[in-house]
C-alpha positions as CSV (number, residue, x, y, z in Angstrom):
1,M,-121.9,-140.3,55.7
2,Q,-123.9,-141.6,52.7
3,R,-127.7,-142.1,52.8
4,V,-129.4,-144.7,50.7
5,N,-132.9,-145.4,49.5
6,H,-133.2,-141.7,48.6
7,T,-133.1,-140.6,52.2
8,L,-132.7,-136.8,52.2
9,L,-129.4,-135.4,53.5
10,T,-129.3,-133.5,56.8
11,E,-125.6,-132.5,56.5
12,F,-122.7,-132.0,54.1
13,I,-119.0,-132.7,54.4
14,L,-116.8,-130.0,52.9
15,T,-113.6,-131.7,51.5
16,G,-111.8,-128.4,51.5
17,I,-108.7,-127.7,49.3
18,P,-106.1,-130.3,48.8
19,Y,-102.8,-129.7,50.6
20,P,-99.7,-131.6,51.8
21,L,-100.2,-132.9,55.3
22,R,-96.9,-131.5,56.5
23,L,-98.3,-128.0,55.8
24,R,-101.4,-128.5,57.9
25,T,-100.2,-126.3,60.9
26,F,-98.7,-123.7,58.6
27,L,-101.9,-123.3,56.5
28,F,-104.1,-123.1,59.6
29,V,-101.9,-120.4,61.1
30,F,-101.7,-118.6,57.7
31,F,-105.4,-118.4,57.2
32,L,-106.0,-117.5,60.9
33,L,-103.7,-114.5,60.4
34,I,-105.4,-113.6,57.2
35,Y,-108.8,-113.7,58.9
36,I,-107.6,-111.7,61.9
37,L,-105.8,-109.0,59.8
38,T,-108.9,-108.8,57.5
39,Q,-111.2,-108.1,60.4
40,L,-108.8,-105.6,62.0
41,G,-107.9,-103.8,58.7
42,N,-111.5,-103.4,57.6
43,L,-112.6,-102.4,61.1
44,L,-109.9,-99.8,61.1
45,I,-111.1,-98.3,57.8
46,L,-114.7,-98.4,59.1
47,V,-113.8,-96.6,62.3
48,T,-111.6,-94.1,60.4
49,V,-114.4,-93.2,58.0
50,W,-117.0,-93.0,60.7
51,M,-114.9,-90.8,63.1
52,D,-113.2,-88.5,60.6
53,P,-115.6,-85.5,59.8
54,Q,-113.8,-85.0,56.5
55,L,-114.6,-88.5,55.3
56,H,-117.9,-89.8,56.7
57,A,-120.1,-87.4,54.8
58,R,-118.4,-87.9,51.5
59,P,-119.9,-90.4,49.0
60,M,-116.7,-92.2,48.1
61,Y,-116.0,-93.0,51.8
62,I,-119.6,-94.0,52.5
63,F,-119.1,-96.6,49.8
64,L,-115.7,-97.6,51.3
65,G,-117.3,-98.1,54.7
66,V,-120.0,-100.3,53.2
67,L,-117.3,-102.3,51.3
68,S,-115.4,-102.9,54.6
69,I,-118.6,-104.3,56.2
70,I,-119.0,-106.6,53.2
71,D,-115.4,-107.8,53.3
72,M,-115.7,-108.5,57.0
73,G,-118.9,-110.5,56.4
74,I,-117.5,-112.6,53.5
75,S,-114.4,-113.4,55.4
76,S,-116.4,-114.5,58.4
77,I,-118.7,-116.7,56.4
78,I,-115.9,-118.5,54.5
79,V,-112.5,-118.4,56.2
80,P,-113.3,-120.0,59.7
81,R,-114.9,-122.9,57.9
82,L,-111.9,-123.1,55.6
83,M,-109.6,-123.3,58.6
84,M,-111.5,-126.3,59.9
85,N,-110.2,-128.2,56.9
86,F,-106.7,-128.0,58.5
87,T,-107.8,-129.6,61.8
88,L,-108.1,-133.3,62.6
89,G,-111.4,-135.1,62.1
90,I,-114.4,-134.7,59.9
91,K,-116.5,-131.7,60.7
92,P,-119.8,-131.7,58.7
93,I,-121.9,-128.6,58.1
94,P,-125.6,-128.9,58.7
95,F,-128.0,-128.7,55.7
96,A,-129.4,-125.4,57.0
97,G,-125.8,-124.1,57.6
98,C,-125.0,-124.9,54.0
99,V,-128.1,-123.0,52.8
100,A,-127.1,-120.0,54.9
101,Q,-123.5,-120.0,53.8
102,L,-124.5,-120.1,50.1
103,Y,-127.1,-117.3,50.6
104,F,-124.9,-114.9,52.5
105,Y,-121.9,-115.5,50.2
106,H,-124.0,-114.6,47.1
107,C,-125.9,-111.8,48.8
108,L,-122.6,-110.1,49.9
109,G,-120.8,-111.0,46.7
110,S,-123.4,-109.5,44.4
111,T,-123.8,-106.5,46.7
112,Q,-120.0,-106.0,46.3
113,C,-120.4,-106.1,42.5
114,F,-123.0,-103.4,42.6
115,L,-120.9,-101.4,45.1
116,Y,-117.8,-101.5,42.8
117,T,-120.0,-100.1,40.0
118,L,-121.3,-97.3,42.2
119,M,-117.7,-96.5,43.3
120,A,-116.7,-96.3,39.6
121,Y,-119.6,-94.0,38.8
122,D,-118.7,-91.8,41.8
123,R,-115.1,-91.5,40.5
124,Y,-116.5,-90.7,37.0
125,L,-118.6,-87.8,38.4
126,A,-115.8,-86.5,40.6
127,I,-113.2,-86.4,37.7
128,C,-115.4,-85.8,34.6
129,R,-118.0,-83.6,36.2
130,P,-116.2,-81.9,39.1
131,L,-118.2,-78.7,39.2
132,R,-121.6,-80.5,39.3
133,Y,-120.3,-83.4,41.5
134,P,-121.5,-82.0,44.8
135,V,-125.0,-81.7,43.3
136,L,-125.1,-85.0,41.4
137,M,-123.7,-87.2,44.2
138,T,-124.8,-86.1,47.7
139,A,-124.3,-88.0,50.9
140,K,-128.0,-88.8,51.0
141,L,-128.0,-90.1,47.4
142,S,-124.9,-92.3,48.0
143,T,-126.6,-93.8,51.1
144,L,-129.7,-94.6,49.1
145,L,-127.6,-96.1,46.3
146,A,-125.7,-98.2,48.9
147,A,-129.0,-99.4,50.4
148,G,-130.3,-100.3,46.9
149,A,-127.1,-102.4,46.3
150,W,-127.9,-104.3,49.6
151,V,-131.5,-104.9,48.5
152,A,-130.5,-106.1,45.0
153,G,-127.8,-108.3,46.6
154,S,-130.3,-109.8,49.0
155,I,-132.7,-110.7,46.2
156,H,-129.9,-112.2,44.1
157,G,-128.7,-114.3,47.1
158,A,-132.2,-115.5,47.9
159,L,-132.8,-116.4,44.2
160,Q,-129.7,-118.5,44.0
161,A,-130.3,-120.2,47.4
162,I,-133.9,-121.1,46.6
163,L,-133.1,-122.4,43.1
164,T,-130.2,-124.5,44.5
165,F,-131.9,-126.1,47.5
166,R,-135.3,-126.7,45.9
167,L,-133.7,-129.8,44.5
168,S,-133.5,-133.1,46.4
169,Y,-130.1,-134.1,47.8
170,C,-130.0,-137.8,48.8
171,G,-126.3,-138.7,48.7
172,P,-123.4,-138.7,48.6
173,N,-122.9,-135.7,50.8
174,Q,-119.3,-134.8,50.2
175,V,-119.0,-131.3,48.7
176,D,-115.8,-131.2,46.7
177,Y,-115.0,-127.6,47.7
178,F,-114.1,-125.6,50.8
179,F,-117.5,-123.9,51.2
180,C,-121.1,-124.4,50.0
181,D,-121.2,-122.8,46.5
182,I,-123.6,-123.4,43.7
183,P,-121.4,-125.5,41.2
184,A,-120.1,-127.8,43.9
185,V,-123.5,-128.4,45.6
186,L,-125.4,-128.9,42.4
187,R,-123.2,-131.9,41.5
188,L,-124.7,-133.7,44.5
189,A,-128.4,-133.2,43.5
190,C,-130.6,-136.2,42.8
191,A,-132.3,-134.4,39.9
192,D,-131.6,-132.8,36.6
193,T,-129.6,-129.6,37.2
194,T,-129.7,-128.3,33.6
195,V,-132.2,-125.5,34.4
196,N,-130.2,-124.5,37.5
197,E,-127.0,-124.4,35.7
198,L,-128.5,-122.2,32.9
199,V,-130.2,-119.8,35.3
200,T,-127.0,-119.5,37.4
201,F,-124.9,-118.8,34.3
202,V,-127.4,-116.2,33.0
203,D,-128.1,-114.6,36.3
204,I,-124.5,-114.3,37.5
205,G,-123.4,-113.6,34.0
206,V,-125.8,-110.7,33.7
207,V,-124.7,-109.3,37.1
208,V,-121.0,-109.6,36.4
209,A,-121.1,-108.5,32.8
210,S,-123.3,-105.5,33.4
211,C,-121.4,-104.3,36.4
212,F,-118.0,-104.8,34.7
213,S,-119.2,-103.1,31.5
214,L,-120.4,-100.1,33.5
215,I,-117.2,-99.9,35.4
216,L,-115.2,-100.2,32.1
217,L,-117.3,-97.4,30.5
218,S,-116.8,-95.2,33.5
219,Y,-113.0,-95.6,33.4
220,I,-112.8,-95.0,29.7
221,Q,-114.4,-91.6,30.3
222,I,-112.1,-91.1,33.3
223,I,-108.9,-91.8,31.4
224,R,-110.0,-89.4,28.6
225,A,-110.6,-86.7,31.2
226,I,-107.3,-87.4,33.0
227,L,-105.3,-87.2,29.7
228,R,-106.8,-83.7,29.2
229,I,-105.3,-82.5,32.5
230,R,-102.3,-80.3,31.6
231,T,-100.1,-80.8,34.6
232,A,-98.2,-84.0,35.3
233,D,-99.0,-83.6,39.0
234,G,-102.7,-83.3,38.3
235,R,-102.7,-86.4,36.2
236,R,-100.8,-88.3,38.9
237,R,-103.2,-87.3,41.6
238,A,-106.2,-88.3,39.4
239,F,-104.7,-91.7,38.5
240,S,-103.8,-92.3,42.2
241,T,-107.5,-91.6,43.2
242,C,-108.7,-94.3,40.8
243,G,-105.8,-96.8,41.0
244,A,-107.0,-98.5,44.2
245,H,-110.4,-99.1,42.8
246,V,-109.0,-100.5,39.5
247,T,-106.7,-102.9,41.4
248,V,-109.5,-104.2,43.6
249,V,-112.0,-104.7,40.7
250,T,-109.4,-106.6,38.7
251,V,-108.5,-109.0,41.6
252,Y,-112.2,-109.5,42.3
253,Y,-113.8,-109.9,38.8
254,V,-111.3,-112.1,37.1
255,P,-111.6,-115.1,39.5
256,C,-115.4,-114.7,39.7
257,A,-115.6,-114.9,35.9
258,F,-113.4,-117.9,35.8
259,I,-115.5,-119.8,38.4
260,Y,-119.1,-119.0,37.3
261,L,-119.0,-118.3,33.6
262,R,-117.8,-121.7,32.5
263,P,-121.0,-123.8,32.7
264,G,-120.6,-127.6,33.2
265,T,-116.9,-127.5,34.0
266,N,-115.1,-128.7,37.1
267,S,-111.6,-127.5,37.2
268,P,-109.1,-128.2,40.1
269,L,-108.2,-124.5,39.7
270,D,-111.7,-123.4,40.8
271,G,-110.8,-123.8,44.5
272,A,-107.6,-121.7,44.1
273,A,-109.5,-119.0,42.1
274,A,-112.3,-118.9,44.8
275,L,-109.7,-118.0,47.4
276,F,-109.4,-114.6,45.9
277,P,-112.9,-113.2,46.3
278,T,-113.4,-115.1,49.6
279,A,-110.1,-114.6,51.5
280,I,-107.5,-112.6,49.5
281,T,-109.6,-109.7,48.3
282,P,-111.1,-108.9,51.7
283,F,-107.6,-109.0,53.2
284,L,-106.1,-106.8,50.4
285,N,-108.8,-104.1,50.3
286,P,-107.7,-102.3,53.5
287,L,-104.1,-102.4,52.4
288,I,-104.9,-101.1,48.9
289,Y,-107.2,-98.3,50.1
290,T,-104.8,-97.1,52.8
291,L,-101.5,-97.4,51.0
292,R,-102.8,-95.9,47.7
293,N,-105.3,-93.4,49.2
294,Q,-103.7,-90.2,50.5
295,E,-106.9,-89.0,52.2
296,V,-107.4,-92.2,54.2
297,K,-103.7,-92.0,55.3
298,L,-104.2,-88.4,56.4
299,A,-107.4,-89.4,58.3
300,L,-105.5,-92.2,60.1
301,K,-102.8,-89.7,61.1
302,R,-105.4,-87.3,62.4
303,M,-107.2,-90.1,64.3
304,I,-103.9,-91.5,65.8
305,G,-102.2,-88.2,66.4
306,G,-105.0,-86.4,68.0
307,P,-105.5,-82.6,68.1
308,R,-101.9,-81.7,67.3
309,T,-102.0,-83.7,64.1
310,K,-105.3,-82.3,63.1
311,S,-104.1,-78.7,63.5
312,K,-101.0,-79.4,61.3
313,V,-103.0,-81.2,58.6
């Protein structure tokens, strides 16, 4: 649908990601499984952290529970709409739906950035300041920090949505992407988008660069502290504690930097890169945090095994 005479758009058509037609059914089933496993995996972590008395009052696992909620939200916002690309027919998204999708994606995405930073700071205190850790990072403080991350993420999402949709959109209405994101939507605006592109670059650049820098500084101090541990078993346990977080941060930040920190570019690789923070990372987080985290695995055994397992552990 294309409106003329500067009639404002009421809907958008998401073109999705290009794919061979013979793989239509396979891709639909693949992303359906990704979505279901993402929801189940993150729900399992959320229930485990909530029900296990040894986890739900500890700051690291409060952050992990919040991360699971964010992953479930991002996956629900993006993946079902992506799956519609592998069905027959054109399925437009209403203008208001596009606004909501862009807002919630950037709200949850920026909250996730802040949360990764808090998790790195928590690991820094636990490893570099172990004696003062219970005083410096309490359950109440971690809850307040997580709430602050939500507030900051909501403000960031609202800012991006307002700046993007204050412009007029009068056609064409085909978004060359699989969801409503800033670079793809701005290309359809009937106005100069220079200011928007600059603000987006600076705003997201500041969030990503500051969070990543703080995470990097935290892990430099953590590595120094770990190398001072005398026993090999102690070093292994310390690295294992941080390994899951480093893996997740790498998988999340690299694609985001590729997409948003190249102003004025439109690469065919953007869609592939965007699959990581929207579909792959939410799916991998439960696997990474359960397979690489001994405490979560023990909590799962306690929850599944019942009283006998708890007494043994």
